[in-house]
N, C-alpha and C positions, 0 to 999 in steps of 0.2 A: 443747623438744619438736620432733620432726621434722615437716615439712610433710605434711598429710594431707588427703584428700578433695579437693573442688573440681575433679574431673576434667572435668565439663561446662564449667565456666568456663574452665579451661585450654585445652580444645579450641577453644572459641569464640574466645578471645583469639589463639590461634595462627592460626586461619582468617582473622581480621581482619588480623593482621600480614601474612600472605601477600598479601591483597588490597591492602594499603597499598603494596606494592612496585610496583603499577601506577598507583595514584592515591591521594592522601592520604585517610586514614580518621580520623573523629572518634568516639570511644567515651566514653560517660559511665558511670562506676561510682559508685553510691551505696550507702549502708548505714550503720547506726548506728556510732558510735565503738566500737572494740574488736572489730569483726566480722571483721577480717582483710583489708581492702582493700589495704593497703600490702604485706603479705606475699604476697598473691596476685599483684600486679603484678611484684614482684621475682622471684618464682618463675617466672612466665610468660615473662619476657624475660631471665633471668640469663645465657643463653648467646648473646644477640644484642646488637647495638649498641643501647644503652639509656641514656637520660638521665632522671634522677629529680630533679624540682624541687619543693620543699616551700614553700608560701606561708605566711608569718608576717606578723603585723601590725607592719610597720615602714615607713619611708619607701620610696617606689618606687626611689629612687636606690640606697639601701643594699641593697634586695632584689635589684636587678639586679647589683650587685657580687658578692653571694653566688652568684647564678646563674651568672655568668661563671666563677667559680672552679670550680663544679661542671661546667660545660660543658667547660672545658679539661681537667679530670681525666677525665671519663667518655668524652668523644669524642676525647680525645688530639689536640686542636688548640689553637692559640694565637690568641685573639681580640685583634685590634689595635683601638685606638680606644676611645672612651667610649660607653657605652650607658646613658643616664639614664632611659629609659622602657622598660617591658616590651614595648610595641608594636614598637619598633625591634629589640629583641632577638628577639622572636618572628618578625618578618619575616626576620631574618638566618637563623634556624633553618629556616624554610620553604624559603628559597633553597638553603641548605646541603643539605637533604634531596633536592634534585633530582639531585645527583651522589653523595650519600652517604646512602642510606636508613637511617632509624633510628626507634626508638620514643621518644617524649617523654611522660613521665608528669608531670602537674602535680597534686600532692596538696593537699588542702584548698583546692580551686579557689575555693570560695565566699568565701574570705578576701579576694579582690580587692575585694569590696564595702567592706572597711575600709582598703584600700590606695589604690585609685583606681577608682571605679565605671565610669569611661569605658573601662577595659580590655576589657570585654565587647564593646562596640561596635567597638573597634579590632581585636580578634581576629576578629570577624565579617567586617569589611571585608577584612582581610588573607587570611583563609581563603578567601573567595569569589574573591579575585584570584589566589591561588596554588595552590589545591587540585588543579587539573587537571594541573599540572606537578610539584608537590611529591610526594614519596614518604615522607611522614611518617605514622607510626602514632601519632596523638595520643590519649592516654588522660587524661581529666579526672575526678579523684576528688574526692568531697566527703562529709563526714559530717554536715553540718547539712541534713537531708533537705528541710525546707521551703524553704530558700534554693536548693538545687540544683534543686528542682522548679520554682521560680519562674524561675530563670535559663534553663532549657531548655524549659519547657513553657508558659510564659506567652507568648501570641502578641505581646504588646507588647514583649517583651525581644529584643535583637538576635540572640541565639544560638538563638532559637526555630526549630526545624526543621533545625538544622545538623548535629546528631548523626546518624551513620549507624547506630550500635548503642547499646543501653543494657543495663546489667547492674545488677540490684538484688541485692546480696549478702546472703544470709540466713544464719541460724545453722546449725550442723551439724544434720543430721536425727537423729531419735531412734535410728535403727539405727546411725549412725556413732558417736554418744555411747556407746551400749551396747557396741559392739565395742571402742572405745578403752578403756573401763573394764575390760572382761574381759581385754584384752591387758595392761594395766598392773597390774591387781590381780586375778589369777586366782581368788582366793577371795572376791571381792566378793559381798555379799548383795544381793538384789533391792531391799531397802529403801534401801540406799546408792545404787543406780542411780537410784531415784526421787529421792532427795535431791539428787544431783549434777545431774540433769536439771532439777529444780525451781529450783535456785538459779542455775545457769549458763545455762540455756536453750539450751545449745549455742553460745553466743557464744565465738568462738575465743580471745580474750584471757583470759577467765575460766577456760576449760578449761585453757589453758596455765599460768595462775597456780597453780591448785590441783594440777595434775599436778606442776609443779616443786616445790611444797611437800609433795607426797605426801599431800594432804588429800582424802579422798573420803567420809568419814563426816560425819554431822551435827555431831558434837562437834568434829571437826577443822576443818571448814569455818567453823563459827561462831566458833571460837577465832581463826581467821585474819582473819575480817571484823571482829570486835569486839575490837580491841586498840589500844594506843597506836601512832600513826603508820601505821595501816592505810591502804592505798591505796584501799580500797573504801568507807570511811565517807562520803566526799564524792562518790562516783561518780555518784549520781543528779543532783546539782547540776552536776557537771562535764559530764555528757552533755547535759543538757536546758536549762540556763538560757539558753544562747545561742539555742536554738530559740525559747523563749517570750518572751524580752526582759523588759520591765518588768512584764508581766502574769503572770509565772511563779507568783506566789502563788496565784492562782485555779486555774491548771492543776495545780499541785502538790496543792492541796486535793482537786480532783476525782479525780486519780490515786490519792491516798491512800485516798479512800472506795471507789473501785472495787477496789483491792487489799485492802480490808477487807470485801469481799463486799457492799458497797452498790452493786448493779450496775444498778439501774433509774434512769431519769431522775427520776421522782417521789421516790424515796428520796434521791437526791443533792440535789435542789432543796429538799426539806423540811429537810435538815440545814444547807445553806448559805444558805437563805433568799434565794435569788436565781435568776433564770432562767439555766440553763446550756446551753441548746440550741445556741447558737453555739459555745461552747467545746467541747462534745462533738463537734460536727460537724467542727471543725478538728482535734481530737485524732484523729479517724478518717481524714479525707480529706487533710489537709495534713501532719500529723505521723506518721500511721500507727502511733500508739502504742496505740490501742484499736481494737476492732472491735465493731460492733453484731451481736448474735447473735439470730436469730429461729428459732422452731420449724420443723422440716422441714415442707414443704408449705404454709407460711404464704404469704399473698398478698404481692406486692411492696410494697404500701402498708399492710400490716398494722401495727397499733400495738403488738402484743405483742413486746417486744424487751428484751434485756439488753446490757450492755456488758462486755467482757472485755479484759484487758491482752494485748497481743501479745508483750510482752517479759518473759520469766520473771524475769530478774535485777532489772529495774526494779520489777516487782511485789513481789518480796521486799524491795527497798530501801525502797519506800514503806510496806510493811506493817510492817517491823521496824526500819528505820533512821530514816526521816523521822518516823514516828509517835512514836518515843521519842528524838528528837534532844535534848530537854532533859537526859535522863539521860546521854546520850553526851557532851554538851558539858561536863559536870562530871566526866567520866571514869568514870562508874559502869557499866563494861562488864559486870560480873558480873550486875547487875540485868537488863540487856537480854538477856543470854545465857540467863538462866533463863526469861524470857518466851518466847524463841524455842523453847527445848527443850520448854516446856509446850504451846505452841500449834501447833507445826510439823506434827505428825501430822495434826491435823484440817484445817489450812489447805492442806496439800499434796495433799489429796484432789482438789482442783480440777485439779491438775497430773497426777494419775494418770489422770483422765478425758482431759485434753489429750494425754497420752502415748499412750493407746490410740486416740484419734481420729486422731492423726497416723500411728500404726502401721498402722491399717486403710486410711487414705488411700494410704499408700505401697505397700500390697499390690497395688494395681491391680485388685482384685476388685469394686470398688463404683463406682457412678455418682456417688453423693453420700454424705457422712458428716456427721452433725450430731447434734442433740439435740432433745428434744420436751418441751413442757409446754403446759398450757392456762391460760386466764386465772385469775389468783389463785394461780399456781404449782401448780395441781392436776395430777395424773396425769403427773408428771415422769418422763422416761426419759433416762438419762444418754447413751446412744449409740444412734443409729439409722443403720444402714448399708444403703443401698438398691442392689440389683443389678438394673437394669432389663432387662439383656440376658437373664438367666436367670430373671427374675421371682422374685427372692428378697429377703427383708428380714431383717436381723439386729437384734434388740433386746437391748441389754445393760445390765445394772446394774453399776456399778463400785463395789467395796468394797475396803477395805484387807485384810479377812479374808474368805476365800471362804465360811466358815461363816455369815457374816451374811446371805448371799443367801436371799431368800424368793421362789421362783419364782411362787407364787400371787399375790403382791402385784404383781410385774412384769406378769403377764398381765392382772390387773385394771386396772392403770394404762394398759395398752396397748389396751384394748378399743376405744376410739373411733378410735385411729390404725389399728389392724389392719382395722377395718371398711372403710377406704379402700383396702385392698390385698387385696380379696377373692380374686383369682386368684394371689396370691403364696404361695410357701412361706415360712413364718415360723419363724425360729429364735430361741429365748430363751436367753440366755447370761449367766453371771456372769463378770466380769473382775476380777481382784484382783492383789495383789503377786506371787502365785505365777505369774501369766501374763506377767510382764515378761521 
């Protein structure tokens, strides 16, 4: 699949590169695995002097030998002598950039924690010493978000405050996903667009995988996921176990419950029979895998809240792969596929709401977009979009089928909320698959 989107990120990276020709620049790029960080950096600098180093878990001496081979090939130079530490090699590259400006990308940068933890302090000292004369465009990429956050944002860490720029790479937006699908499959149905968005969430690697296999329907995508030797069966473990470490079992259980619509802390704790406040807090603030959702207009300290998954694919994985891992381990793929096909229509309703909230946010017409409910889950409104400039408010109910919409019920549910917008023009609307 050809490179798509990311215009803003490409523009930003080019501006940073130009600035690095006067003084060294350090940029941190983070984002979950499979989001397209490597592809982005290669595209951004493919026509410029560019060195790409990938950190793997091996001895520092062997890693340096691999790096020297790549330096010789990419920069077309011959390094003489032995480099048994990354610090010495990094200093060599900094000095080299004084006369030969280039971009250095270090991918999976957090893996130095498993190679030699002192590397971060050594990089900090060398960077501070040489950055004024060096003309290096240093790009540090990492996919274990919690580790990258600690390395660069914990004031006790040596690289705290050293980065000039940061990029958090997100999935493709809903409009990009829809345009891609319409271009690839001109006769695609709205239901298939929702299915593709719900399962991939716009993560670049999953979009590419299903495009390459020409799978865009629920049946086709499910067949690709649930089969012998599928790359996606273990995807959740591959992406997250390193984040969570030895406590992954508790985190996996919480994410499985949230993905199965157990979205309040009391619900989660009643099932798990333990306090989960600390885990939920880390899932939101350290790992950025969930978010706490409060009704619009709720007070900052309000106790009414729910938790929602940020990542569509991981939500699907926990709902249909992790939950039925017993059947999958004995190769009973047909059993799980039947469950997915049975439950997917109801479960994906959450992501139809998410699709429209993102679409309304991207329109630029609203100050805020959210949802509303009152204590006890009463008077629930799927979408509330507020335009403070023109004093307008949109209240929408999201249904799979438009004919299920009951305007009177929406107006009744909105009575208390509307009373707080006395001078606003109120629009009641139904949003369904027809509106995708």
